[in-house]
C-alpha positions in Angstrom: 97.0 124.0 101.8 100.3 122.4 100.8 100.7 120.9 104.2 97.0 120.0 104.6 96.9 116.9 102.4 99.7 114.9 104.2 97.8 115.6 107.4 94.5 114.4 105.9 96.1 111.2 104.5 97.9 110.7 107.8 94.6 111.1 109.6 93.1 108.4 107.4 95.9 106.1 108.2 95.5 106.8 111.9 91.8 106.1 111.6 92.6 102.8 109.8 95.2 101.9 112.4 92.7 102.6 115.2 90.2 100.4 113.4 92.9 97.7 113.0 93.5 97.9 116.7 89.9 97.8 117.6 89.4 94.8 115.3 92.4 93.0 116.9 91.0 93.6 120.4 87.8 91.8 119.5 89.5 88.7 118.2 88.4 85.6 120.2 90.9 84.0 122.6 92.0 80.4 122.4 89.9 79.6 125.5 86.8 81.2 123.8 87.4 79.1 120.7 87.6 75.9 122.7 84.4 76.8 124.6 82.6 77.6 121.3 83.7 74.3 119.7 82.7 72.3 122.8 79.3 73.9 123.0 78.4 74.1 119.3 80.4 71.4 117.7 81.6 73.9 115.1 85.4 74.2 114.8 86.8 77.6 115.4 88.1 79.8 112.6 91.8 79.4 111.9 94.2 82.2 113.1 94.9 85.0 110.7 97.9 84.5 108.4 101.2 85.2 110.1 102.8 86.8 107.0 103.8 90.4 106.8 100.8 92.7 106.1 100.5 95.3 103.3 98.0 98.0 102.8 96.7 98.4 99.3 94.4 101.1 97.9 92.1 100.9 94.9 88.6 100.0 93.7 86.7 96.9 94.7 85.2 95.0 91.8 84.0 91.5 90.8 82.9 90.3 94.2 82.4 86.5 94.3 80.4 85.5 97.5 80.7 81.8 96.6 84.5 81.7 96.3 84.9 84.5 98.8 87.1 86.7 96.7 87.1 90.0 94.9 89.3 92.0 92.5 91.1 95.2 93.7 91.7 97.6 90.8 94.8 99.5 91.6 95.2 102.6 89.4 98.2 102.1 87.0 98.8 98.5 88.2 97.4 95.1 87.3 94.2 94.1 89.1 94.8 91.9 92.2 92.6 89.0 93.3 92.0 89.0 97.1 90.4 86.4 99.3 88.2 87.1 102.3 86.2 85.1 104.9 84.5 85.6 108.2 87.8 86.7 109.8 87.8 89.8 107.5 86.8 93.0 109.2 84.8 95.6 107.1 84.7 99.3 107.8 83.0 102.2 106.0 84.5 105.7 106.8 86.1 104.2 109.9 82.9 102.6 111.3 82.6 98.8 111.4 79.8 97.2 109.3 78.7 93.6 108.7 80.8 91.7 106.1 77.6 90.9 104.2 77.5 94.6 103.2 80.7 94.3 101.1 79.9 95.6 97.6 81.7 97.3 94.8 83.5 100.5 96.0 85.5 103.1 94.1 87.8 104.0 97.0 89.0 101.3 99.5 92.1 100.6 101.6 92.7 96.8 102.1 95.1 95.4 104.8 96.4 92.2 103.3 98.6 89.3 104.2 99.9 86.3 102.3 98.0 83.1 103.0 100.0 80.5 101.2 99.8 81.5 97.5 96.7 83.7 98.1 96.4 87.3 99.2 94.0 87.5 102.1 92.1 90.6 103.3 92.5 91.0 107.1 90.4 94.2 107.0 88.7 96.4 104.3 88.3 100.1 104.8 85.8 101.7 102.3 85.9 105.5 101.9 82.9 107.5 100.7 85.2 110.1 99.0 88.6 109.8 97.3 91.4 112.0 98.6 91.7 115.4 97.0 93.7 118.5 97.6 97.1 119.9 96.9 100.7 118.5 97.1 104.2 119.4 96.1 106.7 117.0 94.7 109.3 116.0 92.1 108.2 114.6 88.7 109.3 111.0 88.2 107.7 110.5 84.8 105.1 112.0 82.5 103.5 110.6 79.4 101.9 113.3 77.2 99.8 110.8 75.3 98.0 109.3 78.3 98.5 112.3 80.6 99.9 109.9 83.3 102.1 111.6 85.8 104.1 110.0 88.6 105.1 112.3 91.4 107.3 111.8 94.5 105.6 113.8 97.2 104.9 113.9 100.9 101.7 111.9 100.3 103.6 108.6 100.2 107.1 107.2 100.3 106.3 105.7 96.9 105.6 107.7 93.7 102.0 108.7 93.4 100.1 108.4 90.1 97.9 111.2 88.7 96.3 112.0 85.3 96.9 115.4 83.7 94.1 116.3 81.2 95.2 118.1 78.0 93.6 121.3 79.1 95.1 121.5 82.5 96.7 125.0 83.3 100.5 124.8 83.7 102.2 127.9 84.9 105.6 128.9 86.3 105.9 130.9 89.5 108.8 132.4 91.3 111.7 134.6 90.2 111.3 136.9 87.1 114.0 135.1 85.0 112.3 131.7 85.6 108.7 132.9 85.0 109.8 134.8 81.8 110.4 131.5 80.0 107.4 129.8 78.3 105.7 127.2 80.5 103.7 124.1 79.4 103.7 120.3 79.4 107.4 120.4 78.4 108.0 121.5 82.0 106.8 118.2 83.3 110.1 116.5 82.7 111.7 114.1 85.1 113.2 116.0 88.0 111.0 119.1 87.9 109.7 120.5 91.1 105.9 121.2 90.9 102.8 121.8 93.0 99.5 120.3 91.9 95.8 120.5 92.9 93.8 117.4 92.2 90.4 115.8 92.7 88.9 112.3 91.8 86.9 111.7 88.7 83.9 109.3 88.5 86.3 106.4 88.2 88.3 107.3 91.3 91.3 108.5 89.4 93.3 111.4 90.8 92.8 114.1 88.1 95.1 117.1 88.2 93.3 120.4 88.0 96.2 122.8 88.0 100.0 122.5 87.8 102.4 125.1 89.3 106.0 124.7 88.2 108.5 125.8 90.8 111.8 124.7 89.2 113.0 122.6 86.2 116.3 120.9 85.7 119.0 123.4 84.7 117.1 126.5 85.8 119.0 129.1 87.8 117.9 131.1 90.8 119.3 133.8 93.1 118.4 133.6 96.8 119.1 136.2 99.4 118.4 136.0 103.1 119.3 134.6 106.5 120.8 131.1 107.1 118.5 129.2 109.5 120.3 125.8 109.3 123.8 124.8 108.4 125.6 121.5 108.0 129.1 122.0 106.8 129.8 118.2 106.9 127.1 117.3 104.4 127.3 120.6 102.5 123.8 121.8 103.0 122.0 124.8 104.4 118.5 126.3 104.7 118.0 129.9 103.7 114.9 132.0 104.5 114.6 134.2 101.4 113.9 137.8 102.4 111.7 138.4 99.3 109.1 135.7 99.7 109.7 134.5 103.3 110.0 130.9 102.1 112.7 128.4 103.2 115.0 126.8 100.6 117.4 123.9 101.2 120.5 124.5 99.2 123.4 122.1 98.7 127.0 123.2 98.2 130.5 121.8 97.7 132.6 123.2 100.6 135.8 122.7 98.7 134.6 125.1 96.0 133.7 127.8 98.5 136.4 128.3 101.2 134.3 131.2 102.6 131.7 128.8 104.0 134.2 127.9 106.8 133.3 131.3 108.3 129.5 130.8 107.7 127.2 130.6 110.7 123.5 130.3 111.4 122.0 133.8 111.3 124.4 135.1 108.6 122.9 137.0 105.7 124.0 135.5 102.4 123.4 135.8 98.6 123.5 132.5 96.8 123.2 131.7 93.1 122.0 128.1 92.5 121.2 125.7 89.7 118.3 123.2 90.1 119.9 119.8 89.4 118.9 116.3 90.5 115.8 117.5 92.3 117.8 119.9 94.5 119.2 123.4 94.5 123.0 123.3 94.0 125.0 126.5 94.8 127.2 127.9 92.1 128.2 131.0 94.1 127.9 132.0 97.8 128.5 135.5 99.1 128.4 136.3 102.8 126.9 139.8 103.1 
């Protein structure tokens, strides 16, 4: 499940890109514009803004059909006013629909470009359901009062925002020494490695249903198993732990451990490591 959500999100992005390509292929050519103007006397629509495009996600609100604009409510950010016109392409769940069907929507992805001082919607993609599922990442910030959680995960290159209700189960998993310590909201400190399941609420916010704590800053672990990847220059290796079958990337200072000069992929090793700066850092390495 942990790998499913990036695929789902990526699929959504691919769908959006396919729609963007389809929309681009249907843009009228310059000769078509000239023919239209000559036959109808109506000047052609101007070209789309040439500025760099950005894709924004949020809820569509306050649609003004007279001034051709709406507000995009981006969770955790200030609402953004966005312009649109007949050049804007509208899609629902990947299927093109008439622009006149634009209405309030809880979940939308908007491809925008700067048009002078205005933000212009080149295309609007409305989703019937908000993303939900499971992801793993490193805590960037957590505010107990509001329950707001920022997580750096595989879902996005930017930190993602979630809400952790007060009654959300928070449990530690893993090695006995780590799980023996009491778990709770205090584990959601910056730098902790966690896994979450989440689902949207009625307002489209990503609500966390369960938190699994995998490591917190300063916690120690003992790994034992086979080295599947080794980079002596950067001081990192990947170990497949024989107890749980999972792969762990572990960093080390080669100057502290001269024995690693004899280390090779396929060696069986025992490593004691501390979790610091969102990574496992070796404090001892033994080649078995």
